[in-house]
C-alpha positions in Angstrom: 9.9 -45.5 -15.9 6.2 -45.2 -16.6 4.2 -43.4 -14.1 1.6 -45.4 -12.1 -1.8 -45.4 -13.8 -5.0 -45.5 -12.0 -7.3 -48.4 -12.5 -9.6 -46.3 -14.7 -6.7 -45.1 -16.8 -5.5 -48.6 -17.3 -8.9 -49.9 -18.3 -9.4 -47.1 -20.8 -5.9 -47.7 -22.3 -6.6 -51.4 -22.6 -10.0 -50.7 -24.2 -8.6 -48.2 -26.7 -5.7 -50.6 -27.6 -8.1 -53.5 -27.9 -10.6 -51.6 -30.1 -7.9 -50.3 -32.4 -6.5 -53.9 -32.8 -10.0 -55.4 -33.3 -11.0 -52.7 -35.8 -7.8 -53.2 -37.8 -8.1 -57.0 -37.8 -11.8 -56.9 -38.7 -11.0 -54.5 -41.5 -8.4 -56.8 -42.8 -10.7 -59.8 -42.7 -13.6 -58.0 -44.3 -11.8 -56.0 -46.9 -8.3 -57.3 -47.2 -5.3 -55.2 -48.0 -5.3 -55.1 -51.8 -4.1 -52.1 -53.9 -7.8 -51.2 -54.5 -8.5 -51.2 -50.7 -5.4 -49.1 -50.0 -6.3 -46.6 -52.6 -9.8 -46.3 -51.2 -8.5 -45.9 -47.7 -6.0 -43.2 -48.6 -8.5 -41.3 -50.9 -11.1 -41.5 -48.2 -8.8 -40.2 -45.5 -7.5 -37.4 -47.7 -11.1 -36.3 -48.4 -12.2 -36.3 -44.7 -10.9 -32.9 -43.7 -13.2 -31.2 -46.2 -16.3 -33.1 -45.2 -18.6 -33.2 -42.2 -17.1 -33.3 -38.8 -14.0 -31.4 -39.9 -13.5 -30.1 -36.4 -12.1 -33.4 -35.3 -9.1 -32.9 -37.5 -8.3 -29.9 -35.3 -9.7 -31.2 -32.0 -8.0 -34.5 -31.7 -4.4 -33.3 -32.6 -4.8 -30.3 -30.3 -5.9 -32.6 -27.4 -3.0 -34.9 -28.2 -0.6 -31.9 -28.2 -1.8 -30.7 -24.8 -1.3 -34.2 -23.4 2.2 -34.3 -25.0 3.0 -30.9 -23.4 2.0 -32.1 -20.0 3.9 -35.3 -20.2 6.9 -33.6 -21.8 7.2 -31.2 -18.9 6.8 -34.2 -16.5 9.6 -36.0 -18.4 11.8 -32.9 -18.1 11.2 -32.9 -14.3 11.9 -36.6 -13.9 15.0 -36.6 -16.1 13.7 -39.3 -18.5 15.0 -39.3 -22.1 12.9 -37.7 -24.8 9.9 -39.9 -25.6 10.1 -40.8 -29.3 13.9 -41.0 -29.2 13.7 -43.4 -26.3 11.3 -45.6 -28.2 13.7 -45.7 -31.1 17.0 -46.2 -29.2 16.1 -47.5 -25.8 15.7 -51.2 -25.3 15.0 -51.6 -21.6 11.7 -49.7 -21.0 10.3 -49.5 -24.5 7.0 -51.3 -23.7 6.5 -49.2 -20.6 7.0 -46.0 -22.5 4.6 -47.1 -25.3 2.0 -48.0 -22.7 2.5 -44.7 -20.9 1.7 -43.0 -24.2 -1.4 -45.2 -24.8 -2.6 -44.4 -21.2 -2.2 -40.7 -21.9 -4.0 -40.7 -25.3 -6.6 -43.4 -24.6 -9.5 -41.0 -24.2 -8.6 -39.2 -27.4 -8.2 -42.5 -29.3 -11.7 -43.6 -28.0 -13.2 -40.3 -29.0 -11.6 -40.6 -32.4 -13.0 -44.1 -32.9 -16.5 -42.9 -32.0 -16.3 -39.8 -34.2 -15.0 -41.9 -37.1 -17.8 -44.4 -36.8 -20.3 -41.6 -36.8 -18.6 -40.0 -39.8 -18.6 -43.2 -41.8 -22.2 -44.0 -41.1 -23.3 -40.5 -42.1 -21.1 -40.1 -45.2 -20.5 -43.6 -46.5 -23.7 -45.3 -45.1 -21.4 -48.2 -44.1 -18.5 -48.8 -41.7 -14.9 -49.6 -42.5 -13.4 -50.6 -39.2 -9.8 -50.6 -40.5 -10.1 -47.0 -41.6 -11.5 -46.0 -38.2 -8.4 -47.5 -36.5 -6.1 -45.7 -38.9 -7.7 -42.3 -38.5 -7.9 -42.6 -34.7 -4.2 -43.4 -34.4 -3.2 -40.8 -37.0 -5.1 -38.0 -35.2 -4.5 -39.0 -31.6 -1.4 -41.0 -31.0 0.9 -39.8 -33.8 0.8 -36.1 -32.8 1.5 -37.2 -29.2 4.3 -39.4 -30.3 5.9 -36.6 -32.3 5.4 -33.7 -29.9 6.2 -35.1 -26.4 10.0 -35.1 -26.9 10.1 -31.5 -28.4 7.9 -30.3 -25.5 10.3 -31.9 -23.1 13.2 -30.2 -24.8 11.4 -26.8 -24.6 10.7 -27.3 -20.9 14.4 -27.9 -20.4 15.3 -24.8 -22.4 12.9 -22.8 -20.2 14.7 -24.0 -17.1 12.7 -27.1 -16.0 15.1 -29.8 -15.0 15.2 -33.0 -13.0 15.7 -31.2 -9.7 12.4 -29.2 -10.1 9.5 -30.7 -8.2 7.0 -28.0 -8.8 7.1 -27.0 -5.1 8.3 -23.7 -4.0 8.6 -24.7 -0.4 12.0 -24.0 1.3 
C-alpha cells in the first residue's frame, strides 16, 4: 500500500521517528510526568504562538497541509482508502500507512525539532526534550494526519479517480 521510499527518505523518516522517541523518553526520565510537569508543558505550549519564532506555527502546518494535499491526490488516483480512516479501521496495512505519513512529514518534523530546540534555548535558557517532541508532532504530523483524507475526498469530488494516471496520452 505504501509507496516505495528512496533511501534518503527512509533515513530521514527513521531519524525523525528516532529523535521524537528519544526526546520523549529523555523528557520523561529527566522531568517525569507529574501534574506540575503537565501544567508547565501545556502552559508553555499555549504561550508559544505569541512569542519569538511565531512563524513556525504557520509554516509547519502549512507545509504539512501541502504534503497532505499531494498525498491525498495520490491516494485518490491509486484508489486507497482515506488516510486517517484507514488508520482507525484498517488492520492489514496500518503500519505501512503510518510509515508512509512519517516519510512524507519527516523533513517537517526534523525542522520542527530544530526550531523548538532553538526556541527553548532562546526563551527558556534550557531545553525540555519532551516538549520539543510534542510540539514537532502537533505542528507537523497531526495536520497531515487530519488533512490527507479530506484532500483525497476533495480530489475525488473534482473528478480525480483511480483510473486517472496523470497522463493525457491516447
